[in-house]
py3Dmol code that shows the C-alpha trace and the ligand (Angstrom):
import py3Dmol

protein = """\
ATOM      1  CA  MET A   1      -6.598   1.784 -23.431  1.00  0.00           C
ATOM      2  CA  LYS A   2      -7.887  -0.573 -20.752  1.00  0.00           C
ATOM      3  CA  ILE A   3      -8.571   0.336 -17.144  1.00  0.00           C
ATOM      4  CA  ILE A   4      -6.963  -1.582 -14.295  1.00  0.00           C
ATOM      5  CA  ASP A   5      -9.848  -1.568 -11.841  1.00  0.00           C
ATOM      6  CA  GLY A   6      -8.559  -1.819  -8.286  1.00  0.00           C
ATOM      7  CA  LYS A   7     -12.085  -1.688  -6.883  1.00  0.00           C
ATOM      8  CA  ILE A   8     -12.976  -5.005  -8.549  1.00  0.00           C
ATOM      9  CA  VAL A   9      -9.782  -6.784  -7.520  1.00  0.00           C
ATOM     10  CA  ALA A  10      -9.909  -5.424  -3.964  1.00  0.00           C
ATOM     11  CA  ALA A  11     -13.568  -6.487  -3.599  1.00  0.00           C
ATOM     12  CA  LYS A  12     -12.635 -10.004  -4.681  1.00  0.00           C
ATOM     13  CA  ILE A  13      -9.863 -10.198  -2.060  1.00  0.00           C
ATOM     14  CA  ARG A  14     -12.215  -8.878   0.631  1.00  0.00           C
ATOM     15  CA  GLU A  15     -14.924 -11.384  -0.351  1.00  0.00           C
ATOM     16  CA  GLU A  16     -12.488 -14.297  -0.091  1.00  0.00           C
ATOM     17  CA  LEU A  17     -11.326 -13.092   3.324  1.00  0.00           C
ATOM     18  CA  LYS A  18     -14.888 -12.696   4.539  1.00  0.00           C
ATOM     19  CA  ILE A  19     -15.711 -16.294   3.617  1.00  0.00           C
ATOM     20  CA  ARG A  20     -12.656 -17.542   5.527  1.00  0.00           C
ATOM     21  CA  ILE A  21     -13.402 -15.442   8.585  1.00  0.00           C
ATOM     22  CA  ASP A  22     -17.083 -16.489   8.572  1.00  0.00           C
ATOM     23  CA  HIS A  23     -15.810 -20.054   8.573  1.00  0.00           C
ATOM     24  CA  LEU A  24     -13.633 -19.373  11.635  1.00  0.00           C
ATOM     25  CA  LYS A  25     -16.635 -17.862  13.406  1.00  0.00           C
ATOM     26  CA  GLN A  26     -18.809 -20.886  12.585  1.00  0.00           C
ATOM     27  CA  GLU A  27     -16.170 -23.066  14.215  1.00  0.00           C
ATOM     28  CA  ASN A  28     -16.071 -20.778  17.281  1.00  0.00           C
ATOM     29  CA  HIS A  29     -12.430 -20.068  16.533  1.00  0.00           C
ATOM     30  CA  SER A  30     -10.794 -16.775  17.404  1.00  0.00           C
ATOM     31  CA  ILE A  31     -10.646 -14.283  14.517  1.00  0.00           C
ATOM     32  CA  PRO A  32      -7.977 -11.912  13.215  1.00  0.00           C
ATOM     33  CA  GLY A  33      -7.594  -8.502  14.856  1.00  0.00           C
ATOM     34  CA  LEU A  34      -5.973  -5.349  13.546  1.00  0.00           C
ATOM     35  CA  ALA A  35      -4.958  -2.399  15.717  1.00  0.00           C
ATOM     36  CA  VAL A  36      -4.536   0.980  14.093  1.00  0.00           C
ATOM     37  CA  ILE A  37      -2.960   3.887  15.925  1.00  0.00           C
ATOM     38  CA  LEU A  38      -3.607   7.441  14.812  1.00  0.00           C
ATOM     39  CA  VAL A  39      -1.665  10.262  16.432  1.00  0.00           C
ATOM     40  CA  GLY A  40      -3.017  13.765  15.823  1.00  0.00           C
ATOM     41  CA  ASP A  41      -5.796  14.904  13.526  1.00  0.00           C
ATOM     42  CA  ASP A  42      -4.337  15.139  10.013  1.00  0.00           C
ATOM     43  CA  PRO A  43      -7.464  15.036   7.789  1.00  0.00           C
ATOM     44  CA  ALA A  44      -6.026  12.661   5.147  1.00  0.00           C
ATOM     45  CA  SER A  45      -4.787  10.283   7.878  1.00  0.00           C
ATOM     46  CA  GLN A  46      -8.216  10.379   9.552  1.00  0.00           C
ATOM     47  CA  THR A  47      -9.858   9.309   6.274  1.00  0.00           C
ATOM     48  CA  TYR A  48      -7.327   6.506   5.715  1.00  0.00           C
ATOM     49  CA  VAL A  49      -7.780   5.203   9.255  1.00  0.00           C
ATOM     50  CA  ALA A  50     -11.593   5.331   9.035  1.00  0.00           C
ATOM     51  CA  ASN A  51     -11.458   3.417   5.736  1.00  0.00           C
ATOM     52  CA  LYS A  52      -9.187   0.774   7.247  1.00  0.00           C
ATOM     53  CA  GLU A  53     -11.493   0.292  10.230  1.00  0.00           C
ATOM     54  CA  LYS A  54     -14.569   0.032   7.987  1.00  0.00           C
ATOM     55  CA  ALA A  55     -12.850  -2.513   5.728  1.00  0.00           C
ATOM     56  CA  CYS A  56     -11.837  -4.610   8.752  1.00  0.00           C
ATOM     57  CA  LEU A  57     -15.354  -4.721  10.093  1.00  0.00           C
ATOM     58  CA  GLU A  58     -16.798  -5.517   6.658  1.00  0.00           C
ATOM     59  CA  VAL A  59     -14.738  -8.702   6.353  1.00  0.00           C
ATOM     60  CA  GLY A  60     -15.593  -9.625   9.955  1.00  0.00           C
ATOM     61  CA  MET A  61     -12.198  -8.956  11.554  1.00  0.00           C
ATOM     62  CA  ASN A  62     -11.769  -7.294  14.900  1.00  0.00           C
ATOM     63  CA  SER A  63     -10.602  -3.724  14.666  1.00  0.00           C
ATOM     64  CA  LYS A  64      -9.112  -1.670  17.453  1.00  0.00           C
ATOM     65  CA  LEU A  65      -8.629   2.004  16.713  1.00  0.00           C
ATOM     66  CA  ILE A  66      -6.449   3.978  19.113  1.00  0.00           C
ATOM     67  CA  ARG A  67      -6.675   7.736  18.657  1.00  0.00           C
ATOM     68  CA  LEU A  68      -4.017   9.759  20.441  1.00  0.00           C
ATOM     69  CA  PRO A  69      -3.671  13.528  20.635  1.00  0.00           C
ATOM     70  CA  ALA A  70      -0.936  15.191  18.551  1.00  0.00           C
ATOM     71  CA  PHE A  71       1.054  16.084  21.691  1.00  0.00           C
ATOM     72  CA  THR A  72       1.303  12.436  22.868  1.00  0.00           C
ATOM     73  CA  PRO A  73       4.831  11.825  24.224  1.00  0.00           C
ATOM     74  CA  GLU A  74       6.917   9.339  22.256  1.00  0.00           C
ATOM     75  CA  GLU A  75       7.272   7.054  25.293  1.00  0.00           C
ATOM     76  CA  ASP A  76       3.467   6.783  25.654  1.00  0.00           C
ATOM     77  CA  LEU A  77       3.143   5.713  22.030  1.00  0.00           C
ATOM     78  CA  ILE A  78       5.923   3.173  22.521  1.00  0.00           C
ATOM     79  CA  SER A  79       4.189   1.796  25.588  1.00  0.00           C
ATOM     80  CA  ASP A  80       0.887   1.459  23.663  1.00  0.00           C
ATOM     81  CA  ILE A  81       2.682  -0.449  20.888  1.00  0.00           C
ATOM     82  CA  GLU A  82       4.377  -2.721  23.412  1.00  0.00           C
ATOM     83  CA  GLN A  83       0.982  -3.588  24.889  1.00  0.00           C
ATOM     84  CA  LEU A  84      -0.346  -4.427  21.437  1.00  0.00           C
ATOM     85  CA  ASN A  85       2.777  -6.518  20.711  1.00  0.00           C
ATOM     86  CA  ALA A  86       1.860  -8.632  23.753  1.00  0.00           C
ATOM     87  CA  ASP A  87      -1.920  -8.725  23.127  1.00  0.00           C
ATOM     88  CA  PRO A  88      -2.911 -12.186  21.833  1.00  0.00           C
ATOM     89  CA  THR A  89      -6.091 -10.851  20.206  1.00  0.00           C
ATOM     90  CA  ILE A  90      -4.087  -8.508  17.972  1.00  0.00           C
ATOM     91  CA  ASP A  91      -2.470  -9.947  14.836  1.00  0.00           C
ATOM     92  CA  GLY A  92      -1.604  -6.733  13.040  1.00  0.00           C
ATOM     93  CA  ILE A  93      -0.403  -3.320  14.208  1.00  0.00           C
ATOM     94  CA  LEU A  94      -0.411  -0.276  11.991  1.00  0.00           C
ATOM     95  CA  VAL A  95       0.771   3.151  13.054  1.00  0.00           C
ATOM     96  CA  GLN A  96      -0.592   5.712  10.623  1.00  0.00           C
ATOM     97  CA  LEU A  97       2.191   7.862   9.216  1.00  0.00           C
ATOM     98  CA  PRO A  98       3.242  10.627   9.205  1.00  0.00           C
ATOM     99  CA  LEU A  99       3.712  11.157  12.931  1.00  0.00           C
ATOM    100  CA  PRO A 100       4.046  14.563  14.617  1.00  0.00           C
ATOM    101  CA  PRO A 101       7.602  15.921  14.356  1.00  0.00           C
ATOM    102  CA  HIS A 102       8.508  15.356  18.030  1.00  0.00           C
ATOM    103  CA  ILE A 103       8.133  11.583  17.566  1.00  0.00           C
ATOM    104  CA  ASN A 104      10.968   9.580  16.025  1.00  0.00           C
ATOM    105  CA  GLU A 105       9.229   7.661  13.252  1.00  0.00           C
ATOM    106  CA  GLN A 106      11.999   5.090  12.822  1.00  0.00           C
ATOM    107  CA  LYS A 107      11.998   4.291  16.533  1.00  0.00           C
ATOM    108  CA  ILE A 108       8.236   3.727  16.401  1.00  0.00           C
ATOM    109  CA  ILE A 109       8.443   1.482  13.339  1.00  0.00           C
ATOM    110  CA  GLU A 110      11.108  -0.598  15.054  1.00  0.00           C
ATOM    111  CA  THR A 111       9.000  -0.950  18.198  1.00  0.00           C
ATOM    112  CA  ILE A 112       6.322  -2.914  16.311  1.00  0.00           C
ATOM    113  CA  THR A 113       7.134  -6.606  16.565  1.00  0.00           C
ATOM    114  CA  PRO A 114       7.999  -7.817  13.023  1.00  0.00           C
ATOM    115  CA  ASP A 115       5.486 -10.685  13.243  1.00  0.00           C
ATOM    116  CA  LYS A 116       2.622  -8.135  13.635  1.00  0.00           C
ATOM    117  CA  ASP A 117       4.057  -5.595  11.203  1.00  0.00           C
ATOM    118  CA  VAL A 118       1.307  -6.038   8.599  1.00  0.00           C
ATOM    119  CA  ASP A 119       2.340  -2.774   6.941  1.00  0.00           C
ATOM    120  CA  GLY A 120       5.660  -4.414   6.039  1.00  0.00           C
ATOM    121  CA  ILE A 121       7.773  -1.472   7.110  1.00  0.00           C
ATOM    122  CA  HIS A 122       9.876  -2.915   9.932  1.00  0.00           C
ATOM    123  CA  PRO A 123      13.520  -3.296   8.799  1.00  0.00           C
ATOM    124  CA  VAL A 124      13.270  -7.049   9.429  1.00  0.00           C
ATOM    125  CA  ASN A 125      10.437  -7.404   6.921  1.00  0.00           C
ATOM    126  CA  ALA A 126      12.009  -4.958   4.463  1.00  0.00           C
ATOM    127  CA  GLY A 127      15.284  -6.905   4.710  1.00  0.00           C
ATOM    128  CA  ARG A 128      13.529 -10.239   4.245  1.00  0.00           C
ATOM    129  CA  LEU A 129      11.836  -8.866   1.133  1.00  0.00           C
ATOM    130  CA  LEU A 130      15.225  -7.775  -0.205  1.00  0.00           C
ATOM    131  CA  GLN A 131      16.565 -11.291   0.262  1.00  0.00           C
ATOM    132  CA  GLY A 132      13.504 -12.907  -1.326  1.00  0.00           C
ATOM    133  CA  ILE A 133      12.368 -14.550   1.922  1.00  0.00           C
ATOM    134  CA  SER A 134       8.677 -14.719   2.828  1.00  0.00           C
ATOM    135  CA  SER A 135       7.708 -11.573   4.750  1.00  0.00           C
ATOM    136  CA  PHE A 136       5.012  -9.004   5.212  1.00  0.00           C
ATOM    137  CA  VAL A 137       5.285  -6.833   2.148  1.00  0.00           C
ATOM    138  CA  ALA A 138       4.330  -3.125   2.244  1.00  0.00           C
ATOM    139  CA  CYS A 139       0.653  -3.028   1.268  1.00  0.00           C
ATOM    140  CA  THR A 140       0.718  -0.577  -1.647  1.00  0.00           C
ATOM    141  CA  PRO A 141       3.442  -2.238  -3.712  1.00  0.00           C
ATOM    142  CA  ALA A 142       1.989  -5.653  -2.806  1.00  0.00           C
ATOM    143  CA  GLY A 143      -1.335  -4.374  -4.161  1.00  0.00           C
ATOM    144  CA  VAL A 144       0.278  -3.270  -7.421  1.00  0.00           C
ATOM    145  CA  MET A 145       1.757  -6.769  -7.847  1.00  0.00           C
ATOM    146  CA  GLU A 146      -1.717  -8.266  -7.357  1.00  0.00           C
ATOM    147  CA  LEU A 147      -3.167  -5.946  -9.989  1.00  0.00           C
ATOM    148  CA  LEU A 148      -0.508  -6.880 -12.553  1.00  0.00           C
ATOM    149  CA  LYS A 149      -1.129 -10.557 -11.835  1.00  0.00           C
ATOM    150  CA  PHE A 150      -4.937 -10.284 -11.961  1.00  0.00           C
ATOM    151  CA  TYR A 151      -4.845  -8.564 -15.355  1.00  0.00           C
ATOM    152  CA  ASN A 152      -2.219 -10.996 -16.711  1.00  0.00           C
ATOM    153  CA  ILE A 153       0.163  -8.176 -17.473  1.00  0.00           C
ATOM    154  CA  GLU A 154       3.516  -9.659 -18.427  1.00  0.00           C
ATOM    155  CA  THR A 155       6.400  -8.385 -16.298  1.00  0.00           C
ATOM    156  CA  ARG A 156       9.126 -10.896 -17.170  1.00  0.00           C
ATOM    157  CA  GLY A 157      11.912  -9.157 -19.087  1.00  0.00           C
ATOM    158  CA  LYS A 158       9.930  -5.920 -19.279  1.00  0.00           C
ATOM    159  CA  HIS A 159      11.553  -2.634 -18.466  1.00  0.00           C
ATOM    160  CA  VAL A 160       9.803  -1.228 -15.417  1.00  0.00           C
ATOM    161  CA  VAL A 161      10.540   2.326 -14.404  1.00  0.00           C
ATOM    162  CA  VAL A 162       9.529   3.183 -10.837  1.00  0.00           C
ATOM    163  CA  VAL A 163       9.509   6.867  -9.969  1.00  0.00           C
ATOM    164  CA  GLY A 164       9.840   7.428  -6.215  1.00  0.00           C
ATOM    165  CA  ARG A 165      12.080   5.654  -3.703  1.00  0.00           C
ATOM    166  CA  SER A 166      10.220   5.850  -0.391  1.00  0.00           C
ATOM    167  CA  ASN A 167      10.557   2.927   2.009  1.00  0.00           C
ATOM    168  CA  ILE A 168       6.802   2.373   1.896  1.00  0.00           C
ATOM    169  CA  VAL A 169       6.205   2.448  -1.879  1.00  0.00           C
ATOM    170  CA  GLY A 170       9.017   3.029  -4.394  1.00  0.00           C
ATOM    171  CA  LYS A 171      11.813   0.926  -2.914  1.00  0.00           C
ATOM    172  CA  PRO A 172       9.774  -2.208  -2.096  1.00  0.00           C
ATOM    173  CA  MET A 173       8.019  -1.830  -5.485  1.00  0.00           C
ATOM    174  CA  SER A 174      11.330  -1.992  -7.338  1.00  0.00           C
ATOM    175  CA  VAL A 175      12.509  -4.950  -5.257  1.00  0.00           C
ATOM    176  CA  LEU A 176       9.280  -6.905  -5.816  1.00  0.00           C
ATOM    177  CA  LEU A 177       9.393  -6.387  -9.573  1.00  0.00           C
ATOM    178  CA  ALA A 178      13.047  -7.357  -9.829  1.00  0.00           C
ATOM    179  CA  GLN A 179      12.609 -10.654  -7.940  1.00  0.00           C
ATOM    180  CA  LYS A 180      13.493 -13.798  -9.867  1.00  0.00           C
ATOM    181  CA  LYS A 181       9.964 -15.097  -9.484  1.00  0.00           C
ATOM    182  CA  GLU A 182       6.824 -15.672 -11.491  1.00  0.00           C
ATOM    183  CA  HIS A 183       4.830 -12.458 -12.091  1.00  0.00           C
ATOM    184  CA  ALA A 184       8.012 -10.411 -11.516  1.00  0.00           C
ATOM    185  CA  ASN A 185      11.463 -10.877 -13.122  1.00  0.00           C
ATOM    186  CA  ALA A 186      11.449  -7.411 -14.659  1.00  0.00           C
ATOM    187  CA  VAL A 187      14.376  -5.149 -15.477  1.00  0.00           C
ATOM    188  CA  VAL A 188      13.904  -2.264 -13.076  1.00  0.00           C
ATOM    189  CA  THR A 189      15.019   1.353 -13.110  1.00  0.00           C
ATOM    190  CA  LEU A 190      14.385   3.390  -9.964  1.00  0.00           C
ATOM    191  CA  CYS A 191      14.097   7.172 -10.443  1.00  0.00           C
ATOM    192  CA  HIS A 192      14.027  10.059  -7.961  1.00  0.00           C
ATOM    193  CA  THR A 193      14.691  13.768  -7.785  1.00  0.00           C
ATOM    194  CA  ALA A 194      18.346  13.428  -8.790  1.00  0.00           C
ATOM    195  CA  ALA A 195      17.240  12.361 -12.300  1.00  0.00           C
ATOM    196  CA  SER A 196      18.026  15.515 -14.269  1.00  0.00           C
ATOM    197  CA  ASP A 197      15.730  14.475 -17.154  1.00  0.00           C
ATOM    198  CA  LEU A 198      13.028  12.237 -15.727  1.00  0.00           C
ATOM    199  CA  SER A 199      11.358  11.762 -19.115  1.00  0.00           C
ATOM    200  CA  TYR A 200      14.562  10.208 -20.533  1.00  0.00           C
ATOM    201  CA  TYR A 201      13.867   7.256 -18.222  1.00  0.00           C
ATOM    202  CA  THR A 202      10.073   7.200 -18.213  1.00  0.00           C
ATOM    203  CA  ARG A 203       9.888   7.144 -22.021  1.00  0.00           C
ATOM    204  CA  GLN A 204      11.760   3.830 -21.958  1.00  0.00           C
ATOM    205  CA  ALA A 205       9.253   2.162 -19.642  1.00  0.00           C
ATOM    206  CA  ASP A 206       7.139  -0.781 -20.746  1.00  0.00           C
ATOM    207  CA  ILE A 207       5.584  -0.460 -17.306  1.00  0.00           C
ATOM    208  CA  LEU A 208       5.712   2.864 -15.514  1.00  0.00           C
ATOM    209  CA  VAL A 209       4.967   3.139 -11.793  1.00  0.00           C
ATOM    210  CA  ALA A 210       4.502   6.691 -10.523  1.00  0.00           C
ATOM    211  CA  ALA A 211       4.854   7.035  -6.725  1.00  0.00           C
ATOM    212  CA  ILE A 212       5.845  10.660  -6.507  1.00  0.00           C
ATOM    213  CA  GLY A 213       3.171  12.693  -4.754  1.00  0.00           C
ATOM    214  CA  LYS A 214       2.885  15.484  -7.343  1.00  0.00           C
ATOM    215  CA  PRO A 215      -0.447  15.831  -9.164  1.00  0.00           C
ATOM    216  CA  GLY A 216      -0.308  15.220 -12.921  1.00  0.00           C
ATOM    217  CA  ILE A 217       3.509  15.348 -13.132  1.00  0.00           C
ATOM    218  CA  ILE A 218       3.626  12.434 -15.584  1.00  0.00           C
ATOM    219  CA  THR A 219       2.398  13.802 -18.915  1.00  0.00           C
ATOM    220  CA  ALA A 220       1.806  12.110 -22.277  1.00  0.00           C
ATOM    221  CA  SER A 221       5.174  13.135 -23.727  1.00  0.00           C
ATOM    222  CA  MET A 222       6.887  11.225 -20.886  1.00  0.00           C
ATOM    223  CA  VAL A 223       5.187   7.920 -21.724  1.00  0.00           C
ATOM    224  CA  LYS A 224       5.922   5.396 -24.463  1.00  0.00           C
ATOM    225  CA  ASP A 225       3.048   4.343 -26.756  1.00  0.00           C
ATOM    226  CA  GLY A 226       1.394   1.211 -25.390  1.00  0.00           C
ATOM    227  CA  ALA A 227       2.980   1.427 -21.929  1.00  0.00           C
ATOM    228  CA  VAL A 228       1.278   0.089 -18.819  1.00  0.00           C
ATOM    229  CA  VAL A 229       0.879   2.967 -16.380  1.00  0.00           C
ATOM    230  CA  ILE A 230       0.394   2.440 -12.647  1.00  0.00           C
ATOM    231  CA  ASP A 231      -0.452   5.605 -10.766  1.00  0.00           C
ATOM    232  CA  VAL A 232       0.176   5.288  -7.047  1.00  0.00           C
ATOM    233  CA  GLY A 233      -0.134   9.012  -6.321  1.00  0.00           C
ATOM    234  CA  ILE A 234      -2.984  10.288  -4.199  1.00  0.00           C
ATOM    235  CA  ASN A 235      -2.960  14.082  -4.175  1.00  0.00           C
ATOM    236  CA  ARG A 236      -5.639  16.440  -2.895  1.00  0.00           C
ATOM    237  CA  VAL A 237      -6.247  19.258  -5.358  1.00  0.00           C
ATOM    238  CA  GLU A 238      -8.576  22.177  -4.725  1.00  0.00           C
ATOM    239  CA  ASP A 239     -12.031  21.723  -6.277  1.00  0.00           C
ATOM    240  CA  HIS A 240     -14.761  24.087  -5.170  1.00  0.00           C
ATOM    241  CA  SER A 241     -17.407  22.049  -6.988  1.00  0.00           C
ATOM    242  CA  LYS A 242     -16.968  19.378  -4.305  1.00  0.00           C
ATOM    243  CA  ALA A 243     -18.483  19.667  -0.849  1.00  0.00           C
ATOM    244  CA  SER A 244     -15.091  18.778   0.635  1.00  0.00           C
ATOM    245  CA  GLY A 245     -13.380  21.531  -1.386  1.00  0.00           C
ATOM    246  CA  PHE A 246     -10.955  19.074  -2.977  1.00  0.00           C
ATOM    247  CA  ARG A 247     -10.721  16.078  -5.255  1.00  0.00           C
ATOM    248  CA  LEU A 248      -8.159  13.319  -5.535  1.00  0.00           C
ATOM    249  CA  LYS A 249      -5.719  13.369  -8.417  1.00  0.00           C
ATOM    250  CA  GLY A 250      -2.923  10.967  -9.251  1.00  0.00           C
ATOM    251  CA  ASP A 251       0.639  11.669 -10.292  1.00  0.00           C
ATOM    252  CA  VAL A 252      -0.335  10.916 -13.894  1.00  0.00           C
ATOM    253  CA  ALA A 253      -2.192  13.347 -16.172  1.00  0.00           C
ATOM    254  CA  PHE A 254      -4.874  10.717 -16.766  1.00  0.00           C
ATOM    255  CA  GLU A 255      -6.712  12.173 -19.782  1.00  0.00           C
ATOM    256  CA  GLU A 256      -3.672  12.571 -22.010  1.00  0.00           C
ATOM    257  CA  VAL A 257      -1.685   9.575 -20.777  1.00  0.00           C
ATOM    258  CA  SER A 258      -4.602   7.147 -21.028  1.00  0.00           C
ATOM    259  CA  ALA A 259      -4.811   7.965 -24.762  1.00  0.00           C
ATOM    260  CA  LYS A 260      -1.317   6.452 -25.222  1.00  0.00           C
ATOM    261  CA  SER A 261      -1.204   3.649 -22.681  1.00  0.00           C
ATOM    262  CA  SER A 262      -2.288   0.025 -23.071  1.00  0.00           C
ATOM    263  CA  TRP A 263      -3.376  -0.282 -19.444  1.00  0.00           C
ATOM    264  CA  ILE A 264      -3.748   2.395 -16.789  1.00  0.00           C
ATOM    265  CA  THR A 265      -4.935   2.685 -13.184  1.00  0.00           C
ATOM    266  CA  PRO A 266      -7.378   5.514 -12.437  1.00  0.00           C
ATOM    267  CA  VAL A 267      -7.210   7.702  -9.311  1.00  0.00           C
ATOM    268  CA  PRO A 268      -9.299   7.105  -7.331  1.00  0.00           C
ATOM    269  CA  GLY A 269     -10.234   3.453  -7.870  1.00  0.00           C
ATOM    270  CA  GLY A 270      -6.869   2.043  -8.979  1.00  0.00           C
ATOM    271  CA  VAL A 271      -4.098   1.286  -6.496  1.00  0.00           C
ATOM    272  CA  GLY A 272      -5.827   2.926  -3.498  1.00  0.00           C
ATOM    273  CA  PRO A 273      -8.418   0.196  -2.770  1.00  0.00           C
ATOM    274  CA  MET A 274      -5.691  -2.444  -3.131  1.00  0.00           C
ATOM    275  CA  THR A 275      -3.649  -0.992  -0.278  1.00  0.00           C
ATOM    276  CA  ILE A 276      -6.423  -1.653   2.225  1.00  0.00           C
ATOM    277  CA  ALA A 277      -7.210  -5.074   0.761  1.00  0.00           C
ATOM    278  CA  MET A 278      -3.558  -6.080   1.153  1.00  0.00           C
ATOM    279  CA  LEU A 279      -3.521  -4.796   4.722  1.00  0.00           C
ATOM    280  CA  LEU A 280      -6.450  -7.122   5.499  1.00  0.00           C
ATOM    281  CA  LYS A 281      -4.740  -9.982   3.676  1.00  0.00           C
ATOM    282  CA  ASN A 282      -1.508  -9.454   5.648  1.00  0.00           C
ATOM    283  CA  THR A 283      -3.465  -9.350   8.905  1.00  0.00           C
ATOM    284  CA  TYR A 284      -5.193 -12.613   8.025  1.00  0.00           C
ATOM    285  CA  GLN A 285      -1.806 -14.149   7.149  1.00  0.00           C
ATOM    286  CA  SER A 286      -0.397 -12.984  10.492  1.00  0.00           C
ATOM    287  CA  PHE A 287      -3.366 -14.613  12.236  1.00  0.00           C
ATOM    288  CA  LEU A 288      -2.656 -17.914  10.422  1.00  0.00           C
ATOM    289  CA  ASN A 289       1.050 -17.714  11.293  1.00  0.00           C
ATOM    290  CA  ARG A 290       0.396 -16.934  14.930  1.00  0.00           C
ATOM    291  CA  ASN A 291      -2.156 -19.742  15.281  1.00  0.00           C
ATOM    292  CA  ASN A 292      -0.017 -22.252  13.374  1.00  0.00           C
ATOM    293  CA  ILE A 293      -2.758 -22.686  10.803  1.00  0.00           C
ATOM    294  CA  ILE A 294      -1.344 -23.701   7.422  1.00  0.00           C
TER     295      ILE A 294
END
"""
ligand_1 = """\
48
NDP
P 7.393 10.275 -0.561
O 7.191 11.756 -0.524
O 7.907 9.569 0.629
O 8.329 9.921 -1.792
C 8.194 10.545 -3.023
C 9.308 10.071 -3.934
O 9.138 10.733 -5.187
C 10.720 10.432 -3.431
O 11.575 9.332 -3.585
C 11.144 11.598 -4.320
O 12.494 11.608 -4.611
C 10.356 11.312 -5.596
N 10.103 12.536 -6.351
C 9.445 13.645 -5.913
N 9.414 14.578 -6.899
C 10.048 14.039 -7.964
C 10.371 14.500 -9.239
N 10.005 15.726 -9.659
N 11.078 13.683 -10.071
C 11.449 12.459 -9.671
N 11.183 11.960 -8.472
C 10.490 12.747 -7.604
O 5.977 9.694 -1.002
P 5.327 8.230 -0.849
O 6.172 7.224 -1.525
O 4.908 7.997 0.540
O 3.990 8.436 -1.696
C 4.017 8.764 -3.060
C 2.605 9.047 -3.512
O 1.844 7.865 -3.372
C 1.875 10.124 -2.711
O 0.966 10.799 -3.581
C 1.072 9.322 -1.711
O -0.095 9.996 -1.279
C 0.711 8.137 -2.541
N 0.432 6.932 -1.783
C -0.630 6.204 -2.186
C -0.965 5.065 -1.543
C -2.110 4.275 -2.076
O -2.713 3.548 -1.327
N -2.422 4.393 -3.370
C -0.235 4.605 -0.359
C 0.958 5.371 -0.065
C 1.256 6.520 -0.764
P 13.658 11.857 -3.468
O 13.787 10.554 -2.759
O 14.857 12.211 -4.269
O 13.114 12.965 -2.609
"""
view = py3Dmol.view(width=600, height=400)
view.addModel(protein, "pdb")
view.setStyle({"model": 0}, {"cartoon": {"style": "trace"}})
view.addModel(ligand_1, "xyz")
view.setStyle({"model": 1}, {"stick": {}})
view.zoomTo()
view.show()
């Protein structure tokens, strides 16, 4: 079993970005800027947002964090996004999900101008991805593709089983892997809760991607010998030995599955760091697009 180390790959992407941004600064050029909006005080969202801001500053990008109270009216959030859409110093806009229940999430996503939608969730970008046209790709599945490429894991003709069909992970993941392109071209099965026997599908996977949100649900008996296992899940499980009272666990029962797999991503340290690295990469790309830099 070999570990797919997202920390190493993400650090490499961040280093490359830092060099490019340092270069822009030396030339007194403007630099990329990312705006992140957090509504409410969900603890996991607060951690994600803090990590995104830190990563931005580390590579030398501008970061603008807008914290809004949970009771913020939908129209106020829309007006903030519209201001960011028009702000020339902002290249990427990310609204941390989930939003409080009184806010229509879809309406908010569609308010972000597609050319600053560095999270790749606007229907225009999702549609462009579906048609194989260059677009901002949702950061987590884009990060998984980078990992497979970095570790030279063959995808062409392989049977990939993706479990989970969210708009942000499972669906774009399956589309990316099925593209008739280098480092993709896989035969893809997309599973969800209507699969009456999930293991029937997962046992056939050469590459298994778990994006479910249930700790340890993928066990050894569900995985083929020698499979590549990508664990997207980030679940907080109670752990009183930790100061925080919890630890992070993936959707895959790591100990038992790693004994059977050829490659596997750990949690934490697998897909997670890649999500933020891809967010930075998308923001940099948006900056290039918007400044007509090729
Ligand atoms: P969602 O809750 O939006 O989607 C979960 C998907 O899993 C749904 O499609 C659901 O099916 C499916 N599912 C749930 N239970 C089962 C089951 N028993 N059998 C088969 N399918 C099942 O989650 P997300 O896609 O947003 O996130 C998935 C996981 O990835 C979470 O743990 C999340 O924290 C993590 N995540 C990690 C990121 C990272 O950076 N590593 C980034 C984003 C998410 P159905 O559609 O039928 O309900």
